[in-house]
C-alpha positions in Angstrom: 97.2 146.6 156.2 98.9 143.6 154.6 101.3 144.1 151.8 102.7 142.0 149.0 106.5 142.4 149.0 108.2 142.7 145.6 106.8 145.4 143.3 104.9 147.0 146.0 107.2 148.0 149.0 110.5 146.8 147.7 112.2 146.7 144.2 114.0 143.4 143.8 113.6 143.3 140.1 117.3 142.7 139.4 117.3 139.6 141.5 114.0 138.4 140.4 114.5 138.8 136.6 118.0 137.3 136.9 116.5 134.2 138.6 113.7 134.0 136.1 116.1 134.1 133.2 118.1 131.4 134.8 115.2 129.3 135.6 113.1 129.4 132.3 115.9 127.4 130.2 115.2 124.6 132.6 111.6 124.1 131.6 112.4 121.2 129.4 114.3 119.2 132.0 111.6 120.0 134.7 108.9 118.7 132.3 107.1 122.0 132.3 107.2 122.7 128.5 104.2 120.2 128.0 102.3 121.9 131.0 102.4 125.4 129.4 98.8 126.7 129.0 97.4 126.4 125.5 97.2 129.8 124.0 93.6 129.7 123.2 93.0 129.1 127.1 95.0 132.2 128.1 93.1 135.0 129.9 94.4 137.7 127.6 96.2 138.2 124.4 99.3 139.5 126.4 99.3 136.1 128.2 99.0 134.2 125.1 102.0 136.0 123.6 104.0 135.4 126.8 103.2 131.6 126.6 104.3 131.5 123.0 107.5 133.3 123.6 108.3 131.2 126.6 107.5 128.0 124.7 109.7 129.1 121.7 112.7 130.7 123.5 112.5 129.6 127.1 112.9 133.4 128.1 110.8 136.1 129.2 109.2 138.3 126.5 111.5 141.3 125.8 108.6 143.8 126.7 108.5 142.3 130.1 112.2 142.5 130.6 112.2 146.0 129.2 109.4 147.3 131.4 110.1 145.1 134.5 106.6 145.6 135.7 105.3 142.0 136.1 105.9 139.7 139.0 107.1 136.1 139.0 103.8 134.9 140.3 101.8 136.7 137.6 104.0 135.1 135.1 103.5 131.7 136.3 99.8 132.1 136.6 99.7 133.3 133.1 101.7 130.4 131.8 100.4 127.6 133.8 96.9 128.8 134.6 95.2 126.6 137.4 97.8 123.9 137.1 98.9 123.9 140.7 101.3 121.0 140.5 103.1 122.9 137.5 103.3 126.1 139.3 104.7 124.5 142.5 107.5 122.8 140.5 108.3 126.2 138.8 108.2 128.2 142.1 110.7 125.6 143.6 113.1 125.8 140.6 112.7 129.7 140.7 113.7 129.7 144.5 116.7 127.7 143.9 117.8 130.2 141.3 116.9 133.2 143.3 119.2 132.0 146.1 122.1 133.1 143.9 120.8 136.5 143.4 118.6 137.7 146.3 120.0 140.6 148.5 119.6 143.1 145.7 116.8 145.1 147.3 115.8 148.7 147.7 112.6 150.7 148.5 110.1 150.7 145.9 109.9 154.3 146.2 111.1 157.2 148.3 109.7 157.9 151.8 108.3 154.3 152.6 109.7 154.2 155.9 108.1 157.6 156.7 104.7 156.5 155.4 104.8 153.1 157.3 105.8 155.0 160.6 102.8 157.3 160.2 100.3 154.7 159.4 101.6 152.6 162.4 101.4 155.6 164.6 97.8 156.1 163.6 97.0 152.5 165.0 97.1 150.5 161.9 98.9 147.1 162.3 101.2 146.3 159.3 102.1 143.0 157.8 103.6 141.3 154.8 101.9 138.4 152.9 104.1 137.1 150.1 105.0 134.2 147.8 108.7 135.0 148.8 110.3 132.4 150.9 110.9 133.3 154.4 114.8 132.9 154.1 114.9 135.5 151.3 112.4 138.0 153.0 113.9 138.1 156.3 117.3 138.7 154.8 116.0 141.3 152.4 114.1 143.1 155.4 117.4 143.4 157.3 119.0 145.1 154.2 116.3 147.5 152.8 116.7 151.0 154.0 119.4 150.0 156.6 116.9 147.6 158.2 114.7 150.4 159.6 111.6 148.7 158.6 111.8 145.5 160.7 110.3 147.0 163.9 107.3 148.4 162.0 106.1 145.0 160.7 103.9 143.1 162.9 103.1 140.1 160.8 104.9 138.2 158.2 103.6 135.2 156.3 105.6 133.6 153.5 105.2 130.9 150.9 106.8 128.3 153.3 104.2 129.1 156.0 101.2 127.9 153.8 100.4 124.9 151.6 99.6 126.8 148.5 100.8 130.0 146.6 98.8 133.0 145.8 96.1 133.3 144.4 95.1 130.8 147.1 93.8 132.9 150.0 95.6 130.9 152.6 98.4 133.3 152.8 96.2 136.3 153.6 93.8 134.4 155.9 96.7 133.2 158.0 98.2 136.8 158.2 94.9 138.2 159.3 94.8 135.5 162.0 98.3 136.3 163.1 97.3 140.0 163.5 94.2 139.1 165.5 91.8 140.4 162.8 88.9 138.8 161.0 89.4 138.5 157.3 86.9 141.2 156.1 86.9 144.5 154.6 88.8 146.1 157.4 91.9 144.2 156.3 93.4 145.7 153.2 95.7 143.7 150.9 97.9 146.1 148.8 99.7 144.5 146.0 101.0 145.3 142.3 99.5 142.3 140.4 96.3 140.9 139.2 97.2 137.7 141.2 97.3 140.0 144.4 93.8 141.3 143.7 92.5 137.8 143.0 94.0 136.6 146.2 92.4 139.5 148.3 89.0 138.8 146.7 89.3 135.0 147.5 90.1 136.0 151.1 87.3 138.3 151.5 89.5 141.3 152.3 89.8 144.7 150.5 91.9 144.5 147.4 94.0 147.6 146.7 96.1 147.8 143.6 99.4 149.6 144.0 100.3 150.8 140.4 104.0 150.8 141.0 104.6 149.9 137.5 102.7 153.2 136.4 100.5 151.1 134.1 98.3 153.3 131.8 94.6 153.5 132.7 93.5 151.8 129.7 95.9 148.8 130.5 94.4 148.5 134.1 91.0 148.6 132.8 91.8 146.0 130.2 93.7 143.8 132.7 90.7 143.5 135.1 88.0 143.6 132.4 87.8 139.8 132.2 87.4 139.2 136.0 85.1 141.9 137.5 84.7 139.8 140.6 88.3 140.7 141.4 88.5 144.4 140.4 90.5 146.4 143.0 88.4 148.4 145.4 90.9 151.1 145.0 94.1 152.0 142.9 97.0 154.0 144.3 99.8 155.2 142.1 102.1 156.1 145.1 102.4 155.8 148.7 101.3 159.4 148.9 98.0 158.5 147.1 97.7 155.3 149.5 97.8 157.6 152.4 95.0 159.7 151.0 92.9 156.5 150.8 93.8 155.6 154.5 93.1 159.0 155.6 89.6 158.9 154.0 88.8 155.9 156.1 90.1 157.1 159.5 88.3 159.3 162.1 89.0 160.9 165.4 92.3 160.5 167.0 93.5 158.1 164.4 92.9 160.6 161.6 94.6 163.4 163.7 97.6 161.2 164.4 98.0 160.4 160.8 97.7 164.0 159.8 100.3 165.0 162.4 102.7 162.3 161.4 102.2 162.3 157.7 105.5 163.2 155.9 105.6 165.8 153.1 104.7 164.3 149.8 107.3 161.9 148.2 107.3 161.6 144.3 105.7 158.6 142.8 107.6 155.8 141.2 108.7 156.6 137.7 107.3 154.6 134.6 109.8 152.6 132.7 111.5 153.7 129.6 109.4 152.9 126.5 110.6 150.0 124.3 111.7 151.1 121.0 109.6 149.2 118.5 111.1 148.6 114.9 110.6 151.5 112.4 110.2 149.0 109.6 106.5 148.9 110.7 103.7 147.9 108.4 102.0 151.4 109.0 104.9 153.2 107.5 105.7 151.3 104.4 104.3 151.0 100.9 104.2 147.5 99.8 103.3 145.9 96.3 100.1 143.9 96.4 101.3 140.2 96.5 100.4 137.6 93.9 102.4 135.1 95.8 103.4 134.7 99.5 106.2 132.3 100.3 106.8 131.4 104.0 109.9 130.0 105.7 109.1 127.0 107.7 111.0 126.8 111.1 110.2 129.7 113.5 107.9 131.2 111.0 105.0 128.8 110.4 106.1 126.0 112.8 108.0 125.5 116.1 110.9 123.0 115.8 113.4 124.9 118.1 114.0 121.9 120.4 115.0 119.4 117.7 117.0 122.0 116.0 119.1 123.1 119.0 119.5 119.5 120.1 121.0 118.8 116.6 123.3 121.7 116.6 124.7 120.8 120.0 125.4 117.4 118.8 126.8 118.8 115.4 129.5 121.2 116.5 131.9 118.7 118.1 131.9 116.7 115.0 132.7 119.8 112.9 135.7 120.2 114.9 136.8 116.7 114.3 136.4 117.4 110.6 138.5 120.4 110.7 135.7 122.8 109.8 135.9 125.2 112.8 139.7 125.8 112.2 139.2 128.6 109.6 136.2 130.4 110.9 138.2 133.3 112.4 139.0 134.5 108.9 135.7 133.4 107.1 133.2 134.6 109.7 130.4 136.9 108.9 129.8 138.4 112.5 127.6 141.5 112.5 128.1 142.4 116.1 130.0 141.8 119.4 127.4 139.1 120.2 127.8 137.3 117.0 131.6 137.5 117.3 131.4 135.8 120.7 129.3 132.9 119.0 132.3 132.6 116.6 135.1 132.8 119.1 133.2 130.4 121.5 132.4 127.8 118.8 136.1 127.8 117.6 137.4 127.6 121.1 134.9 125.2 122.7 133.1 123.3 119.9 129.9 124.4 121.3 127.4 127.2 121.0 128.0 130.1 123.4 125.7 129.5 126.5 124.0 132.7 125.9 123.0 131.8 122.3 121.9 128.5 123.5 119.8 130.2 126.2 118.4 132.7 123.8 117.2 130.3 121.2 116.8 133.0 118.8 119.2 132.3 116.1 118.5 129.7 113.3 120.8 127.0 112.2 121.2 128.7 108.8 122.2 131.9 110.5 124.7 130.1 112.6 126.3 128.8 109.6 126.5 132.3 107.9 128.0 133.8 111.1 130.6 130.9 111.3 131.4 130.5 107.7 130.5 133.6 105.8 131.0 133.2 101.9 132.7 129.8 102.5 130.0 127.8 100.7 132.0 124.5 100.9 132.3 124.6 104.7 128.5 125.5 104.9 127.6 122.6 102.7 129.6 120.1 104.8 128.1 121.6 107.9 124.6 121.1 106.6 125.4 117.5 105.8 126.6 117.1 109.6 123.5 118.7 110.9 121.2 116.6 108.7 122.9 113.4 110.3 122.1 114.6 113.8 118.8 116.3 113.1 117.5 112.9 112.0 117.8 111.6 115.6 115.7 114.5 117.0 113.2 115.6 114.5 109.5 114.9 114.6 108.2 117.2 117.3 106.5 120.1 115.2 103.8 122.6 116.4 102.2 125.5 114.8 104.1 128.7 115.8 101.0 130.4 116.8 97.3 129.2 117.1 95.3 129.7 114.0 98.1 129.3 111.6 96.2 126.7 109.6 93.2 129.0 109.6 95.2 131.8 108.2 96.9 129.7 105.5 93.4 128.4 104.5 92.0 132.0 104.4 95.0 133.1 102.3 94.0 130.2 99.8 90.6 132.0 99.2 92.3 135.1 98.1 93.6 135.8 94.5 97.1 134.7 95.3 99.1 131.5 95.9 101.3 130.4 99.0 104.3 128.2 99.4 107.1 127.3 101.5 110.8 127.9 101.1 113.0 126.2 103.6 116.6 125.3 104.1 115.1 122.1 105.6 116.0 118.9 103.6 112.9 117.4 101.9 112.9 114.2 104.0 112.4 116.3 107.2 110.1 118.9 105.6 107.7 116.4 104.3 107.5 114.5 107.4 106.9 117.5 109.6 104.4 118.7 107.1 102.6 115.4 107.5 102.8 115.6 111.4 101.8 119.2 112.0 98.0 119.6 113.1 97.6 116.0 112.2 98.2 116.4 108.6 96.0 119.4 108.2 98.4 121.5 106.2 99.4 119.0 103.4 97.1 120.5 100.8 97.5 124.3 101.7 100.7 125.0 99.6 100.9 125.5 95.9 104.6 125.0 96.1 107.4 124.0 98.4 111.3 124.2 97.7 113.6 122.6 100.1 117.2 123.1 100.8 118.3 120.0 98.9 116.3 121.1 95.8 118.8 123.5 94.5 122.8 124.0 94.4 122.7 126.8 96.9 120.6 127.2 100.0 119.5 130.5 101.6 120.9 133.1 101.8 121.6 132.4 98.0 118.4 133.1 95.9 118.2 130.0 94.2 115.2 128.6 96.0 113.1 131.6 95.6 113.9 132.0 91.9 113.1 128.3 91.4 109.6 128.9 93.1 109.0 131.9 90.8 110.1 129.9 87.8 107.8 127.0 88.6 104.8 129.3 89.4 105.5 131.0 86.1 105.8 134.3 87.9 108.3 137.1 87.6 110.6 137.4 90.6 109.8 140.8 91.7 108.0 142.8 94.6 104.7 141.0 93.8 106.2 137.9 95.5 106.4 138.3 99.3 108.9 136.0 101.3 108.0 135.7 105.0 110.9 134.7 107.2 112.4 135.1 110.5 116.1 135.3 109.8 118.7 137.4 108.3 119.3 134.7 105.6 115.6 135.0 104.8 115.7 138.7 104.1 119.0 138.4 102.1 117.5 135.6 100.0 114.4 137.8 99.3 116.3 140.9 98.4 118.7 139.0 96.2 115.8 137.5 94.3 114.2 141.0 93.8 111.3 140.0 96.1 109.6 141.7 99.0 111.4 140.7 102.2 108.9 140.6 105.2 110.8 139.9 108.4 108.8 137.8 110.8 109.9 139.1 114.1 109.0 136.0 116.2 112.0 136.6 118.4 110.6 140.2 119.2 113.9 142.0 118.6 113.5 145.6 119.4 114.8 148.5 117.1 118.4 148.7 118.4 118.7 144.9 118.0 117.2 144.9 114.4 119.7 147.8 113.6 122.5 145.4 114.6 121.0 142.6 112.6 120.4 144.6 109.4 123.1 147.4 109.5 122.8 148.1 105.9 126.4 148.4 105.5 128.8 147.1 102.6 129.2 143.7 104.2 125.4 143.4 105.2 123.5 145.4 102.9 120.2 143.6 102.8 117.5 144.9 104.9 113.8 144.0 105.3 111.1 145.9 103.4 108.7 145.5 106.5 108.8 143.9 110.0 105.7 142.2 111.4 105.7 140.7 115.0 103.0 138.1 114.7 100.4 136.8 112.3 97.7 139.1 113.4 99.9 142.0 112.4 100.8 140.2 109.1 97.0 139.7 108.4 96.3 143.4 109.1 99.1 144.5 106.8 97.8 142.2 104.1 94.2 143.5 104.5 95.5 147.1 104.2 97.4 146.2 100.8 94.1 144.6 99.5 92.0 147.6 100.5 94.5 150.1 99.0 94.3 148.1 95.7 90.5 147.9 95.7 89.1 150.6 93.1 
């Protein structure tokens, strides 16, 4: 029996996720952003969402961080596909980060030492075949369960012992050879990921899926549905269940020994706490059928995050030179301790807080709102400085999701009009509109209003009011404004329009409650929250159906 390491026999989630969160912000300097798999080539919708989130924010999707069920190898296989060279670079960068965190290791469930001892007494040779580096695994083996496992493990093959990472079968083939066994169905490979099952299938051994993450049956079925050739031969939800499977395949003295040495049942691992989704969900709100749908630009329709953050990094030191950071302690508009740290750090260091820079979730406009509050003069000057620096970085613009152009084209076939409302200056917006999808969006919008078209930018309602005026529409709930920031919601509410918060950053409910507390200082809250355009489209169809006689 060969085992994967992390997520199967040991829990190193704390170290693994810390290393991943340290490594992913390096994707740009590693040249790996361009190597991310196109979303339409991803195997599953979950993989596509993961690619999108990492491309935008250089972080793991919040659901992955919340549930802590997915391995590093599965993540790299999902986001890089068959690009072996990119995965090699990613693994090496991960290992450099993991070196700062490893050692945080514990048994994945109670009783593993007792189960391993019983299996070995029954004559089963035990081994580990893992993408973990040997320096990490051997150290963790000395730590886990007081080092009691080491004498039970006959074979160890790590990433550095082979030429390729899983799902290449070399790691299993080499472990079977070291154990003196042919690589056939009598060798079981027990792992917690789809990558492990593919690796076992490629090696010609028996794949056993250890459901340590306590995935629901429907999820497991869906996960393997697209690859029936690599479906597990067995699924075990605990080491007790795995022992049942082993016992079914033993006879004579081996079975008797296992029965005699088998420990009393230990409980299975517990499923993770469920992530709390927003309660402004489309299924629980009543919306007015739209006559007009207006969209924010950046981080709603398109991805221009790289250029925006580079420009903000260049801008803040100049704000210090101009004296604009001197009074933010009294004028700031912080909603939470996190936003207050942004204020304090910008004031003291003339830079964004490293966590804000790593998260990449807050817009330029929201940064100005947090720093300067109601000080419109400082915000106007800050926008001017930003514009100067953005001019050196802009030009890279991608649709936020695949199919955005098709969605916009379809909206144009409905009895409504669509437009763009953005704080971006017109010179930048028009160039980005010309570039995105090779100019395929230029005829899609009935109207666009940019930040320099009005006296006051969002969160003031001027741009939305001007759009309604030019379209000869009443500024009411029949105009939807779809945007990803608190300033978008404020502008829509102040204009009397429907505020659709586009949750591209995938904030959970506690985070949204911090963003939109509904208190005296921050009274504006979204009418509805959507997490992506498929959810937005479903919501719109529901409104259309409800309005049909």
